[in-house]
ROBAZA-775815 format. One line per 8 residues: number of its first residue (from 1); for each residue x, y, z of N, C-alpha, C. Coordinates in Angstrom, 2 decimals, padded with zeros to 5 digits, always signed. Example, Ala and Ser with C-alpha at 12.3 -4.5 7.8 and 13.67 -1.06 7.14 Angstrom:
<rs>
1 = +013.19/-005.69/+007.80/+012.30/-004.50/+007.80/+013.20/-003.30/+007.80 ~ +012.85/-002.25/+007.08/+013.67/-001.06/+007.14/+012.90/+000.03/+007.87
</rs>
This chain:
<rs>
1 = +134.10/-021.45/+049.81/+133.86/-021.69/+051.21/+133.92/-023.18/+051.51 ~ +133.32/-023.97/+050.58/+133.34/-025.40/+050.79/+134.76/-025.94/+050.76 ~ +135.56/-025.36/+049.82/+136.94/-025.84/+049.71/+137.76/-025.47/+050.94 ~ +137.56/-024.30/+051.47/+138.34/-023.89/+052.65/+137.90/-024.71/+053.87 ~ +136.62/-025.03/+053.97/+136.12/-025.85/+055.08/+136.66/-027.27/+054.96 ~ +136.67/-027.79/+053.74/+137.22/-029.11/+053.50/+138.72/-029.13/+053.79 ~ +139.41/-028.06/+053.41/+140.84/-027.96/+053.66/+141.12/-027.94/+055.17 ~ +140.37/-027.19/+055.93/+140.54/-027.12/+057.39/+140.25/-028.49/+058.01
9 = +139.21/-029.13/+057.52/+138.85/-030.45/+058.03/+139.97/-031.46/+057.77 ~ +140.52/-031.47/+056.56/+141.62/-032.37/+056.21/+142.88/-032.05/+057.02 ~ +143.13/-030.78/+057.23/+144.28/-030.36/+058.02/+144.15/-030.85/+059.47 ~ +142.98/-030.70/+060.05/+142.74/-031.18/+061.41/+142.84/-032.70/+061.49 ~ +142.33/-033.35/+060.49/+142.38/-034.82/+060.45/+143.82/-035.31/+060.35 ~ +144.62/-034.67/+059.58/+146.00/-035.08/+059.39/+146.85/-034.81/+060.64 ~ +146.60/-033.72/+061.33/+147.42/-033.38/+062.50/+146.91/-034.06/+063.77 ~ +145.68/-034.46/+063.80/+145.13/-035.05/+065.03/+145.54/-036.50/+065.22
17 = +146.09/-037.15/+064.24/+146.50/-038.56/+064.37/+147.58/-038.73/+065.42 ~ +148.42/-037.71/+065.59/+149.49/-037.83/+066.58/+148.93/-037.89/+068.00 ~ +147.73/-037.40/+068.23/+147.13/-037.43/+069.56/+146.59/-038.82/+069.90 ~ +146.43/-039.66/+068.92/+145.88/-040.99/+069.15/+146.96/-042.06/+069.30 ~ +148.22/-041.67/+069.20/+149.30/-042.63/+069.36/+149.41/-042.99/+070.84 ~ +149.69/-044.25/+071.10/+149.85/-044.69/+072.48/+151.34/-044.88/+072.76 ~ +151.69/-044.61/+073.99/+153.08/-044.76/+074.40/+153.38/-046.23/+074.62 ~ +154.47/-046.69/+074.09/+154.86/-048.08/+074.27/+155.62/-048.20/+075.58
25 = +155.21/-049.16/+076.40/+155.85/-049.38/+077.69/+156.47/-050.77/+077.67 ~ +157.75/-050.83/+077.95/+158.41/-052.13/+077.92/+158.09/-052.91/+079.20 ~ +158.13/-054.21/+079.08/+157.85/-055.05/+080.24/+158.93/-054.87/+081.31 ~ +160.15/-054.53/+080.91/+161.22/-054.28/+081.88/+160.91/-053.07/+082.74 ~ +160.38/-052.02/+082.14/+160.03/-050.82/+082.90/+158.89/-051.10/+083.88 ~ +157.92/-051.86/+083.44/+156.81/-052.22/+084.33/+157.33/-053.05/+085.50 ~ +158.21/-054.00/+085.20/+158.79/-054.85/+086.23/+159.60/-054.02/+087.24 ~ +160.43/-053.10/+086.75/+161.24/-052.27/+087.63/+160.38/-051.41/+088.54
33 = +159.34/-050.81/+087.98/+158.44/-049.97/+088.78/+157.72/-050.81/+089.84 ~ +157.30/-051.99/+089.48/+156.60/-052.89/+090.41/+157.53/-053.32/+091.54 ~ +158.77/-053.64/+091.20/+159.75/-054.07/+092.22/+160.07/-052.93/+093.18 ~ +160.11/-051.71/+092.69/+160.36/-050.56/+093.55/+159.17/-050.27/+094.46 ~ +157.98/-050.59/+094.01/+156.78/-050.31/+094.78/+156.55/-051.31/+095.92 ~ +157.16/-052.48/+095.84/+156.96/-053.51/+096.86/+157.77/-053.18/+098.10 ~ +157.13/-053.25/+099.27/+157.82/-053.08/+100.56/+158.32/-054.45/+100.99 ~ +159.61/-054.69/+100.84/+160.18/-056.02/+101.09/+160.34/-056.31/+102.57
41 = +160.12/-055.33/+103.44/+160.26/-055.56/+104.88/+158.94/-055.98/+105.52 ~ +157.88/-055.94/+104.77/+156.55/-056.32/+105.27/+156.01/-057.51/+104.49 ~ +155.20/-058.30/+105.16/+154.53/-059.43/+104.51/+153.04/-059.15/+104.45 ~ +152.35/-059.87/+103.59/+150.90/-059.70/+103.48/+150.18/-060.47/+104.59 ~ +150.75/-061.61/+104.98/+150.21/-062.37/+106.11/+151.36/-063.04/+106.84 ~ +151.24/-063.10/+108.15/+152.30/-063.66/+109.00/+152.17/-065.18/+109.08 ~ +153.25/-065.85/+109.51/+153.14/-067.30/+109.73/+152.06/-067.55/+110.77 ~ +151.48/-068.74/+110.73/+150.40/-068.99/+111.69/+150.47/-070.39/+112.25
49 = +149.91/-070.52/+113.43/+149.72/-071.81/+114.09/+148.25/-072.17/+113.95 ~ +147.89/-073.37/+114.34/+146.49/-073.81/+114.18/+145.54/-072.92/+114.97 ~ +145.97/-072.40/+116.12/+145.08/-071.53/+116.90/+144.96/-070.12/+116.32 ~ +145.76/-069.80/+115.32/+145.74/-068.46/+114.71/+145.12/-068.45/+113.31 ~ +144.70/-069.59/+112.82/+144.25/-069.68/+111.42/+143.02/-068.83/+111.12 ~ +142.17/-068.60/+112.09/+140.94/-067.84/+111.85/+141.13/-066.34/+111.99 ~ +142.33/-065.90/+112.34/+142.63/-064.48/+112.49/+142.85/-063.88/+111.11 ~ +142.05/-062.89/+110.77/+142.10/-062.33/+109.42/+142.92/-061.05/+109.32
57 = +142.92/-060.24/+110.36/+143.62/-058.97/+110.30/+145.12/-059.16/+110.54 ~ +145.93/-058.44/+109.78/+147.38/-058.61/+109.82/+147.99/-058.35/+111.20 ~ +147.64/-057.26/+111.91/+148.23/-057.05/+113.24/+147.86/-058.16/+114.23 ~ +146.64/-058.66/+114.13/+146.21/-059.74/+115.02/+146.91/-061.05/+114.67 ~ +147.22/-061.27/+113.39/+147.98/-062.46/+112.98/+149.35/-062.45/+113.64 ~ +150.01/-061.30/+113.58/+151.35/-061.18/+114.16/+151.29/-061.39/+115.67 ~ +150.33/-060.74/+116.33/+150.19/-060.89/+117.78/+149.94/-062.33/+118.17 ~ +149.07/-063.01/+117.46/+148.75/-064.41/+117.76/+149.99/-065.28/+117.58
65 = +150.73/-065.05/+116.53/+151.95/-065.82/+116.25/+152.97/-065.63/+117.37 ~ +153.26/-064.38/+117.71/+154.25/-064.06/+118.74/+153.78/-064.56/+120.11 ~ +152.51/-064.36/+120.42/+151.98/-064.80/+121.72/+152.02/-066.32/+121.86 ~ +151.78/-067.04/+120.79/+151.84/-068.50/+120.84/+153.26/-068.96/+121.15 ~ +154.24/-068.36/+120.50/+155.63/-068.73/+120.76/+156.03/-068.33/+122.18 ~ +155.67/-067.12/+122.59/+156.02/-066.64/+123.93/+155.43/-067.53/+125.01 ~ +154.17/-067.86/+124.88/+153.53/-068.69/+125.92/+154.16/-070.08/+125.96 ~ +154.54/-070.62/+124.81/+155.21/-071.92/+124.77/+156.57/-071.85/+125.47
73 = +157.31/-070.78/+125.23/+158.62/-070.63/+125.86/+158.48/-070.49/+127.38 ~ +157.57/-069.63/+127.82/+157.40/-069.43/+129.26/+156.87/-070.68/+129.95 ~ +155.97/-071.39/+129.28/+155.44/-072.62/+129.86/+156.55/-073.66/+129.99 ~ +157.38/-073.77/+128.99/+158.48/-074.73/+129.00/+159.49/-074.39/+130.09 ~ +159.84/-073.13/+130.21/+160.83/-072.70/+131.21/+160.27/-072.86/+132.63 ~ +159.00/-072.58/+132.80/+158.42/-072.66/+134.14/+158.37/-074.08/+134.67 ~ +158.38/-075.08/+133.80/+158.39/-076.48/+134.25/+159.77/-076.94/+134.70 ~ +160.79/-076.20/+134.35/+162.15/-076.56/+134.72/+162.46/-076.06/+136.12
81 = +163.33/-076.76/+136.82/+163.74/-076.37/+138.17/+164.85/-075.33/+138.05 ~ +164.45/-074.07/+138.01/+165.42/-072.98/+137.88/+165.69/-072.41/+139.27 ~ +166.87/-072.70/+139.79/+167.26/-072.21/+141.11/+168.43/-071.26/+140.90 ~ +168.29/-070.05/+141.41/+169.33/-069.04/+141.24/+169.99/-068.73/+142.57 ~ +171.26/-068.41/+142.51/+172.00/-068.03/+143.71/+171.91/-066.53/+143.96 ~ +171.43/-065.79/+142.99/+171.26/-064.34/+143.13/+169.96/-063.95/+142.44 ~ +169.54/-062.71/+142.68/+168.32/-062.22/+142.03/+168.63/-061.95/+140.56 ~ +167.75/-062.43/+139.69/+167.97/-062.31/+138.25/+166.79/-061.56/+137.62
89 = +167.11/-060.59/+136.81/+166.13/-059.89/+135.98/+166.88/-059.51/+134.70 ~ +166.73/-060.34/+133.69/+167.49/-060.16/+132.45/+166.63/-060.54/+131.25 ~ +167.09/-060.15/+130.08/+166.36/-060.45/+128.84/+167.23/-061.30/+127.92 ~ +166.63/-062.35/+127.42/+167.27/-063.21/+126.44/+166.61/-062.89/+125.10 ~ +167.41/-062.69/+124.07/+166.85/-062.42/+122.74/+166.97/-063.68/+121.90 ~ +165.83/-064.16/+121.45/+165.79/-065.37/+120.63/+165.51/-064.94/+119.19 ~ +166.52/-065.13/+118.32/+166.35/-064.84/+116.89/+165.98/-066.13/+116.19 ~ +164.87/-066.11/+115.46/+164.43/-067.30/+114.76/+163.85/-066.94/+113.42
97 = +163.70/-067.94/+112.58/+163.09/-067.73/+111.27/+162.08/-068.82/+110.99 ~ +161.13/-068.46/+110.16/+160.16/-069.41/+109.64/+160.42/-069.48/+108.14 ~ +160.81/-070.65/+107.65/+161.15/-070.80/+106.24/+159.89/-070.71/+105.37 ~ +160.09/-070.65/+104.08/+158.96/-070.57/+103.15/+158.15/-071.86/+103.14 ~ +158.71/-072.93/+103.70/+157.94/-074.17/+103.82/+157.27/-074.30/+105.18 ~ +157.48/-073.30/+106.08/+156.83/-073.31/+107.38/+157.67/-073.93/+108.48 ~ +158.95/-074.16/+108.25/+159.84/-074.76/+109.25/+160.37/-073.66/+110.16 ~ +160.21/-073.83/+111.47/+160.67/-072.86/+112.45/+162.07/-073.27/+112.95
105 = +163.03/-072.34/+112.87/+164.41/-072.63/+113.24/+164.97/-071.48/+114.08 ~ +165.65/-071.82/+115.17/+166.33/-070.79/+115.96/+167.66/-070.48/+115.29 ~ +167.91/-069.20/+115.06/+169.15/-068.77/+114.45/+170.21/-068.46/+115.51 ~ +169.77/-067.81/+116.58/+170.71/-067.39/+117.61/+169.95/-067.09/+118.90 ~ +170.60/-067.39/+120.02/+170.06/-067.02/+121.32/+171.11/-066.13/+121.98 ~ +170.74/-064.87/+122.20/+171.66/-063.91/+122.81/+171.30/-063.75/+124.28 ~ +172.27/-064.05/+125.14/+172.05/-063.86/+126.56/+173.35/-063.42/+127.22 ~ +173.21/-062.73/+128.32/+174.33/-062.26/+129.10/+175.11/-063.45/+129.65
113 = +176.43/-063.30/+129.76/+177.26/-064.41/+130.27/+176.93/-064.75/+131.72 ~ +176.55/-063.74/+132.53/+176.18/-064.01/+133.92/+174.90/-064.86/+133.98 ~ +173.97/-064.56/+133.10/+172.75/-065.35/+133.04/+173.06/-066.77/+132.58 ~ +173.97/-066.89/+131.66/+174.36/-068.20/+131.15/+175.03/-069.03/+132.25 ~ +175.81/-068.38/+133.10/+176.46/-069.08/+134.22/+175.42/-069.47/+135.28 ~ +174.44/-068.60/+135.49/+173.41/-068.86/+136.48/+172.50/-070.02/+136.06 ~ +172.16/-070.04/+134.77/+171.28/-071.09/+134.23/+171.94/-071.72/+133.00 ~ +172.87/-072.64/+133.19/+173.60/-073.20/+132.04/+172.71/-074.01/+131.09
121 = +171.57/-074.48/+131.55/+170.68/-075.28/+130.71/+169.62/-074.44/+129.98 ~ +169.61/-073.14/+130.23/+168.55/-072.29/+129.68/+168.49/-072.34/+128.16 ~ +169.62/-072.28/+127.50/+169.64/-072.33/+126.03/+169.05/-073.64/+125.52 ~ +169.41/-074.73/+126.16/+168.87/-076.04/+125.76/+167.36/-076.09/+125.95 ~ +166.86/-075.53/+127.06/+165.42/-075.52/+127.31/+164.68/-074.70/+126.25 ~ +165.27/-073.56/+125.88/+164.64/-072.72/+124.85/+164.61/-073.44/+123.50 ~ +165.71/-074.10/+123.16/+165.77/-074.85/+121.90/+164.74/-075.97/+121.87 ~ +164.61/-076.70/+122.97/+163.63/-077.79/+123.04/+162.20/-077.25/+122.94
129 = +161.98/-076.12/+123.56/+160.64/-075.53/+123.53/+160.25/-075.12/+122.11 ~ +161.16/-074.49/+121.41/+160.88/-074.06/+120.03/+160.75/-075.26/+119.10 ~ +161.56/-076.29/+119.34/+161.49/-077.50/+118.50/+160.14/-078.18/+118.60 ~ +159.45/-078.01/+119.72/+158.14/-078.65/+119.88/+157.03/-077.89/+119.14 ~ +157.32/-076.69/+118.68/+156.34/-075.87/+117.96/+156.60/-075.93/+116.46 ~ +155.58/-076.06/+115.69/+155.71/-075.95/+114.24/+154.52/-075.18/+113.68 ~ +154.81/-074.11/+112.94/+153.71/-073.36/+112.32/+152.96/-074.22/+111.30 ~ +151.71/-073.87/+111.11/+150.89/-074.56/+110.12/+151.18/-073.99/+108.73
137 = +151.41/-072.68/+108.68/+151.62/-072.02/+107.38/+152.72/-070.97/+107.50 ~ +153.51/-070.78/+106.45/+154.53/-069.73/+106.47/+153.90/-068.36/+106.21 ~ +154.72/-067.33/+106.22/+154.26/-066.00/+105.85/+154.09/-065.94/+104.33 ~ +153.23/-065.02/+103.89/+153.00/-064.86/+102.45/+153.20/-063.41/+102.04 ~ +153.79/-063.26/+100.86/+153.94/-061.95/+100.23/+153.43/-062.08/+098.81 ~ +152.36/-061.40/+098.50/+151.73/-061.45/+097.17/+151.38/-062.87/+096.75 ~ +150.90/-063.64/+097.73/+150.46/-065.00/+097.44/+151.57/-066.04/+097.37 ~ +152.80/-065.63/+097.62/+153.95/-066.54/+097.55/+154.49/-066.75/+098.96
145 = +154.71/-068.01/+099.38/+155.28/-068.23/+100.71/+156.72/-067.69/+100.78 ~ +157.02/-066.97/+101.86/+158.33/-066.35/+102.01/+158.94/-066.68/+103.37 ~ +160.25/-066.55/+103.46/+160.98/-066.74/+104.71/+160.88/-065.45/+105.53 ~ +160.65/-065.58/+106.84/+160.59/-064.42/+107.72/+161.48/-064.65/+108.92 ~ +161.99/-063.56/+109.48/+162.83/-063.63/+110.67/+162.25/-062.74/+111.75 ~ +162.38/-063.20/+112.98/+161.85/-062.49/+114.14/+162.89/-062.49/+115.25 ~ +162.81/-061.50/+116.12/+163.57/-061.48/+117.36/+162.57/-061.37/+118.49 ~ +162.61/-062.34/+119.38/+161.66/-062.39/+120.49/+162.41/-062.19/+121.80
153 = +162.10/-061.12/+122.54/+162.73/-060.96/+123.85/+162.03/-061.83/+124.89 ~ +162.82/-062.58/+125.66/+162.29/-063.44/+126.72/+162.86/-062.90/+128.03 ~ +161.99/-062.46/+128.93/+162.43/-061.89/+130.20/+162.55/-063.01/+131.24 ~ +163.72/-063.09/+131.83/+163.98/-064.07/+132.88/+164.05/-063.30/+134.20 ~ +163.15/-063.64/+135.12/+163.07/-062.94/+136.40/+162.86/-063.96/+137.51 ~ +163.68/-063.87/+138.54/+163.52/-064.77/+139.68/+162.62/-064.13/+140.72 ~ +161.97/-064.97/+141.51/+161.08/-064.48/+142.57/+161.82/-064.39/+143.89
</rs>
């Protein structure tokens, strides 16, 4: 009886070692899985201006950033003498980026040709307005500063 019990014990001991083996995972596989898990279209924090630095929640950061740019654009345009020969209600799309160093640059200003004829200086005014703004910090993704791009619609309406 002792021998059969010892034999069963040794048999279990010999076969159970395979259950204690760990699977080897290569660093390449871990890297690939991590890269697939990252949402590259979203950032962890948006670029910010000095008035937005205390905003902690991500949606509020974005709103503060966009609202700061929008108010600067509208304030700048409202100071200009915009006289129209016809009623205007149009949208200008301003495409811009904030570099990983926090530099704000306009990439493109899309506007209707009729609007451009009505206000030939509008593009220059928008460029000057954006040039006067500089973010304090760029956007961050996993603690690393990243470049971000935005499209801001600017509504031009005459009274």
